N, C-alpha and C positions, 0 to 999 in steps of 0.2 A: 375677216381677220380678228375683229374685236371679240367675237365668240370664242375664238381660239385663245386669245390672250387672257380672257377672264374665266376660262374653264377651271384652272386650278383653284381659284377663289371660291367657285361654287362647290367644288368637291371639299374644300377645306371647311366651309361653313356647314355643309351636310355632316362631315366627320365630327366636328365639335358638338353639333346639336345631337347627333346619335350617341356620342359618349356621355353627354350630360343626361340624356333620357335613360340610358342604361344605368347610370348612377342613381338617378332619382326614383326610377320605377323598376329596376332590376331586382335580382334575387338576393341582394345584400341589404340589410337594415342596420342602421347606425344609431349609436347612443348620442342623445342631445345634438341633433344635427339640424341646423337651421338652413335649409336648402335655399331660401330666398336670398341669403347673403351671398352664397356661391353663384346663384343665378345672376344677381346684380353685378358681381365682379366680372363674370364671363361676358355679360352684355357690354360692360364698359370696355373690356379687352377687345371684344369683337368689333366695336365701333373704331377703336384705334387701329386694329389690325386691317380692317376693311379700308380705312383711310390710307394706311401704309401701303397696302397692295395697289390701291388706285394710283398713288404717287409713283410707285415703281413702274407701273405700266404707262401712265400718261406723261410723266416727265420725260424729256428727251424723246419726243414722239417720232421724230424722223429716224430713218435707219442711220445708225452711227458706225463709221469705220475709222479706225486709227489712221493717222497720217503717216505712221511707220508700219505698214503691214508686212507680215511675214508670209512668204509663199507657202501654200499648203504642203508642198513636197518636203520642206524642211521639218514641218511639224510631224509629218507622216513618218519620216525616218526616225525621229526621236521616239514616236510611239512604238515603232517596230523594235527598237533597241530596248525599251522598257518591257515590251512583251517578253522578249527572250530573257532579260535579266530577272524579272519577277517570277517567271516560271521556274527558272533554275533555283532561285532563293526558296521557293515553296518545296522543291525537291529536297534541298538541304535541310529545311525545317523538319520535314517528315522523317528523313533519315536520322537526323540528330535526336529528335524526340523519341523515335522508335528505339534508339540505342539507350537513351536515358530512361524512358518509361517502360518500354516494351509494348507489345500489342497483345492483349488478352481478351478474346471474344468468346463468350460461352456458346456452346452448340445451340442451334435453333434460335439464336437471339434476333429479335427484330431490330430494325434501325432505331426505334424508340427506346428499346432496352439499352442499346449501345449508347445512345445520346445521354440517357439518364445516368448510366454508370460513369461515363467520362465526365459529365458535369459534376457528379457527387465525389469523384475520386481525385479531383484536380489538386495537386500540390505544386506550388510554383517553384520549380527547380530552374535555375538560370540555364538558358541555352543561347549561344552566340547568334545563331541564325534568327531566332525569334526576337532577340534583343535588337538586331538590326532592323527587322521588319517593323518594330514599334516606332522607329524614327523615320522610316521611309514608306510608311503605309500609304501615304498620299500617292505614290507612284503605282501602287496596286489598284487604288480606286480609278486612276486615270486609265489603267489597262482594262479594267473590267467594264468601265462605261464606254470609253471610246473604241475599245476592241470590238464591242458589239455594234456601236453606231457606225463604224467604218468597216464592218465585217465583210460586206460585199466587195470592197476595194482591196482587201487583203488577198494574198496568194494562198494557196491550199495549205502550205506549211504553217503560215502564220495564223490561219483560221484554226488549224489543229492546236496551235500553242495557246490561243485564247481560251478555247474550250478546255484544254488541259489545265490551264491556270484556274479556271472555275472548278474543275474536278478535284484538283489538289487542295484547293481552299476548302471545298466541301469535306473532303476526306480528313483534313486537319480538324475541322470543327467537330466532325462526328466522333473521331477516334480520341482526340486529345483535349477537346474543349467542351463540347456538349451544350454550348450556349445557342439556343434557338434564335436568339436575337441576331447573331451573326449570320445565320441562314437567311433571316428576313432582310438583313442589309444586302446580302448578295443578290436576293431576288429583286430588290429595288434597283440596285446597279445594273442588273440584267434587263429589267422591263422598261425603265425610264427612257433609254436611248431608243428602244423599239417604238414606244409610244410617240416620242418626238418625230421619229422618221415617218410614222403613219400620219401624224397630224400635218407634217410639212409636205407630204405628198399631195399631189393635186387629185388623186383618186379618192373617191368616197370610200368610207370604211364599210366593207361589206358586212351583211348581217352575220354571216358565218364567223368572221373575225370577232365580233362582239360576243357571240355564243361561246366561242372557244375561250376567249379571255374570261368570261363569267365562270365557265367550268374550271378553268385554271385557278381562279380565285377561290372557288369552293373547295377544290382539292387541297390547296394550301391551308385554308381554314380547317379542313379536316385533319391535315397533317399536324397543325398547331394544337388542336384540341386533343388529338390522339397522343401527342408527345406529353402534354400536361397529364393526361390520364395515366400514362406510364409512370410519371413521377409520383402521382398519388398512390399508385399501387405499390411501387417499389419502396418508397419512403414511408408508406403508411401514414400519409398526411391527414390531418384532421381539417375539415372544411367547415366545421360548425361555427368557429369564431375567429377573429383576428384581434389579438391582444385584448379581448374582452370589450372591444368598442364596436366591432362589426360582426353581424350574425347572419349566417346564410338561411334562406327560407326554402326548404325543400318542397314546400307546397306552392311555390310561385308558379303561375301558369306556364311560363317558359320552361321551367325545370320539369314540370309534370309532362310536357310534351315529348321529352327526349327519353330514350331507353334507359334502363336503370344503370347500365355500365357507364353511361356518359353523363350522368347527373353531376357527379363530382367535377369532371373536366369542364363541363359547361359553366358551372358555378365559379370555378377558378378562372375561366376564360373572361367572365364578366369582371372578376377582380382585376385582371390584367389591364383591361382597357377602360375601366371606369372608376375604380376605387381612389385614384389620385385626388379626386375632388374632395373627398372627405379629409384627406391630409391637408388640403388647401384650406378647408374651413377651420380646422383646428389651429392651423398657423395664423390665420387672420385674427383669431381671438387673442393672440399674444402681442405685447408691445414690441416695437422695434428696437433691436440691439445690434449695432453694426459688427459684423464678423471680420471687418477690415480686409475685405477682398478674399477671405479664406472660405466663404460659404458656397460659392457658385459651382466649384468644381473640386472633386476629390483629387484628381490628378494634379491640378495647379497647386492645391494646398500641400500635397506630398512633395512636390518639387521645391516649393519655396521654403517650407519648414525644414527640409533636409539640407538645402543648400545654405541657408542662413541660420540654422540651428535655433529656430523659433519655437517657443513652448506653446502648447495648446491653451495655457492659462493667460496668454498675452492678448487674446482676442475673445470676443463673446461667442458662446455656442450658437450654432446655426438653428434655424427653425426646426429642422429635422431632429436635432438633438433635444431642443427644448420641449417639443410636444411629447417626446418620450418621457422627459423629467416631469412634465405637468400632468399629462393625460395617460401615461403608460402606453402610448401608441408610437411604435418605433418608426420614425421618419426615414430610416435608412433601409430597413428591411421591407418596408411597405412604400408603395407609390404615394407621392404627395404633390404631383404635377410639377411643372417646370418653375412655377412662380415662387414658391417658398425658397428654392435654391438661390435664385438670383436676388430675391427680396432680402435674404440674409445680409447682402452686401449693399443693396441699392434701394431698399424699401419696396413695398408692393407697387406703388405708383411707378417707381423706377423700373420694376420688373415688367409692368405692362408696356412701358415705352421701349424697353430693350427687346422684348419678344416681338413687339409690333415692327421694330426696325428689322428684325430677322424676317418678318413676313414681307417687308419692303424689298429686301435683298432677294428673297425667294421669287418675288414678282419680277424684279429686274433680270434675274438669271433666266427666268422663263421667257421673257421678252427677247433678250438676246439670243436664246436658243431657237426661238420660232422665227423671229424677224431676220436676224443676222446669220443664224445657223452657226454660231460661234462655238467651237468645240470645248473651250475652257468653261464657258457658261453652262453647257450641257452637263459637265461634271459637277459644277457647283450646284446646279438645280437638283441633280440626283442626290447629292449629299444633304442639301437642305430639306429634301423630302423626308429624310429620317428625322431631322429637327422638328418638322411640322407634325409628323405622326406621334412623336413622343411628348408633345405639349401637355396632354392630360397626365403624363406619367412622371417624367423628370427631365433634367438638363442633359440629355443623352449624349450629345456630341462632345461634351467636355468632361466626361466622367472617367475616361481611361487616358493614360498617357499617349497611347497609340492614336486615339481619335482626337485628343486635344491637339497634339502636334500636327496631325494631318489637316485638321480644320484651320489652324492658324496659317500654315504654309499655303493651303489652298486659296485663302483670301488674298494672301500676298501675291501669288501667281495670277489670280484673277484681276487684281488691280493693275498689274503690269501688262498682262497679255490679253485681256478681254478684247474681243473684236479686232485682234491683230492677225490671226491666222486666217487667211482667206483662200478660198478655192478659186482656181484660175478662171472658171466660168463667170465669176462674180466681178472680174476686174473692170469690165466695161461699166458695170453698175457703180463701182467704187469711183471711177473716173468722173461719171456723171454727177455723183454725190459731191465730190470735191469741187467741181465747177460751180455748183449751186451754193 
């Protein structure tokens, strides 16, 4: 069991080390970059994060069940209602956006061409259905995660609706949004419940499942790089430099290994997953100036400033803005990692503590998912996986109104309903637990 509980921590450490190595030794070279400072900062963060994860797993060691359990049947009925509702809503979103925007696909266009076109042509016209989705996006996350987790328990019609929900969401992203990050989110919401079910099963993971999973990961990586390549070609992007502070090395051994057509996409791929550490370094060079709570989230800032008519001049600029003023490196157009965002409000040490607390919650959600098989915790863990993946990039979960509201309500639901929805076969175990 302990191996299962600490598996995400091992993957997390490997991920952070890999992105750091890609930043330090990859095909991007940086002006006046003291990598030792970034390495020291990330070592300190990793120590706190590992401690936070350990506390999340080891505290409350016994299986915990609420004294006010909700029978699984009631939660299952609620899930079915949400499946129907969210699928209908996506139909309405596509219909309304088709009326407003229209659908124009050039002949012989690849999916990458369509994604690039829709991403570049976005103009934010108000639509009622998408406005509603921005406030109830949390329901869509529950449908996508638990619809897959309980897929075998659903009737054929509801299985079809879950898959249709994914298909409509994908259609919406491809035709009207073009944001590949949203496709990545859907992939996480799809895969996490499958992984949890495999780990929770008593059967050993067969080699062919591992091989299939590896091939799937390679295919997605190829899709990601190909989409970047389409943007490079269509937008005629220059990859030689970023704001005169970062320069690509076409003679780098990794770049020289790939075919000519993929050199630019591979270089930009490294930019996507590793350049945030350079923005972190530039931010660490600047003194702390409090942004008064306005620096951690674009969405939160927009909501507060509009609601209370607060001027930008009433609080200090964020680290992302100040590194642009001082170094000419745009902290909003380029990744700067999650830390400068939070540090704009809470200092860098505060950012380490807050992100480490996020790792603590990540561990706690994983434990409840594996030990208690708690449906709400499974959703929270899938959502926090996005938070973990974007630590080298930015404060991803709080950047849009849609994601901010979903995240806040998700944790409220988690606090109220964690470990309360129990499957009937666990009732004897619950009774034994209560006696003890």
